[in-house]
Structures are given as C-alpha cells and as structure tokens.
Phi, psi and omega in degrees: 000153178286156177291161173104356177291134182254151174294135186260141177291156181252145177214199182231143179223119182053039173084002179239149180289137179205182180264163177301322179294327177295320176299316179301316180296319179295320177296320178301314180296319182293326179293334184255018183293342176290344177256148178283358182229149177251335191212145174238122178253127186240137177235138178206161176221239183302128183083002189287329183298312179296319181295316178298319179300320180289323178293311182296325179297336181270000181261141180288160180297333181260025178309122194275048179202169171268147176240130177239138190230132165249119173238125180293124185230158175291118184291351183275353185232147173296139182268136174253015185303314183300316180295317181295312183290330180295338178282350186249004183210154174276352176288156173284131179237129181213152172285132184294145176234154177305128176085359178306138171272138181288138177230149175295160176061023185230141178248126179249124182257131176296131177289158179303137172070018174231133169291142177250125182234142177255128183262157183290346178270010178081026177238170179249148172235146173248140182226137175256028179294178189303156177298147175246115186054042177069018185233145169203111014281159181248126174294324179301313180295319178299309182299319180296320179291322177295318179299316181293326186272325187241352173049237185288354181264026181238146172238136173247139179233127178248117181253183183314143178165157176271163179082198185231014181302135181104337184296321177289320183294324180292335176294324175293319177302312181293320180300327181269005174096007180280186185237144184233135176239139173232143176290144182280168184293322185297331181252000179276127175295323174225125190262006184301306182293311177300320180298316179298321178295314182298322182294342177286346183064028177247014181264130181274324184223127174250113194228148167299151185307316185287357176257354184294314182299315179298322178295320179296317179297318179296317178298322179296336178273358180075023187262352186223019185286000000 
C-alpha cells in the first residue's frame, strides 16, 4: 500500500459497526439509487488522454455516479492528467489517494506506478504490488475490484490503447452482472485494448468515441440496460 493511509474512526451504519469511510460509501450508493449504476471504471492507454477528455466533456456536471480511471502513464514523471482533464469537464477530477472516499460527480485518476483498487466500503486503495502483464496501474485489477465491490451496479469502459489490459477484468464485470462498453476500431487511435476486450465476447456496446458519453448518460437513466 502507498504511504499516508490513516487509521479510520469507527461509527455505526444500519446497526453495525463500520468505518467513517464505509458510511460515506453507503451514503454515496443511497444517493444514486435512482440510477441503476453507482460507478464507471475506465481504462485507456496510448491515445487515452485525448479520448478521456472527449468522454468527460460529454458528461453533465450532475452525472450520478463515481468515475475511476486507469490510464497507463510513464512512472518516471509526475502526472498532470487531473489538471488537464479538469479543464474539459464540469465534474470534479482528482488524482486518487489512499483511503479516498468515493463521491458522486467525481473522477479519480490512478497515480503513476500505483494500482488503483475500489473497496466494498466505498473507499480507494493504492498498491505498489507487482506489475500485472508488465503494467502498473492495471486495468484488470481495477475492473476486478469494481466488480467485486459494486457487482451489477458497475460499468466498465475500455478506450484506445495498445496491448490487452482490461480484457480479463471485464469478464469479472460481466460475471457479476455489470455492463461493458468498448471503443470501436474506427475512432480508436490504437485498437489493441478495445479489440482484446471485444474478443472476450463480454462487451455489451461497441461505440464510436463521441457516442460513449451519451451511452453512459442513457445507461444511468436505466434506458438501455
């Protein structure tokens, strides 16, 4: 785990002892119950910054879910992704930190060289554990943690990128009842990651980049499940 995790105070939620962050996660879920989904997990690699900017630009400020993002980045350099993407959307965009509580209308970006994991209590964990398929952060690990924590209330999105990261993770999303979107070949700068996802036959929607945001909004309304 990354340094900086703090001991959490304990309280009660629905009669059981839990942490303050667990209460936050439960409140987040209850606030979005009008939507069939609580979380959108997005994976991208080469060409991903521009693609993510276009997707986020198409989402309203009151988008009723949390968004978590793995973008493959050079681990040797500080990332400016959060600052860049925040200029393109009305959503809050921040680099994820250990122990962050999930909030609606917020985008959490995996920091360079850390795996990003979503916990069932509505918090985030960062891990410097071994590379997965030569990668850290890993889309597969993010998707698997989201599937375990949010089950059918999760959406996974695979955007442009080389390699096959995310293909294993979307299978976990589908197994738990979630929904999967992949960018189509015609609009992908690099089609490796979307293609690998599509080949698993676990993708529900194969869409041009400029249709992804509209599809997410429609899914949140329960109109295309």
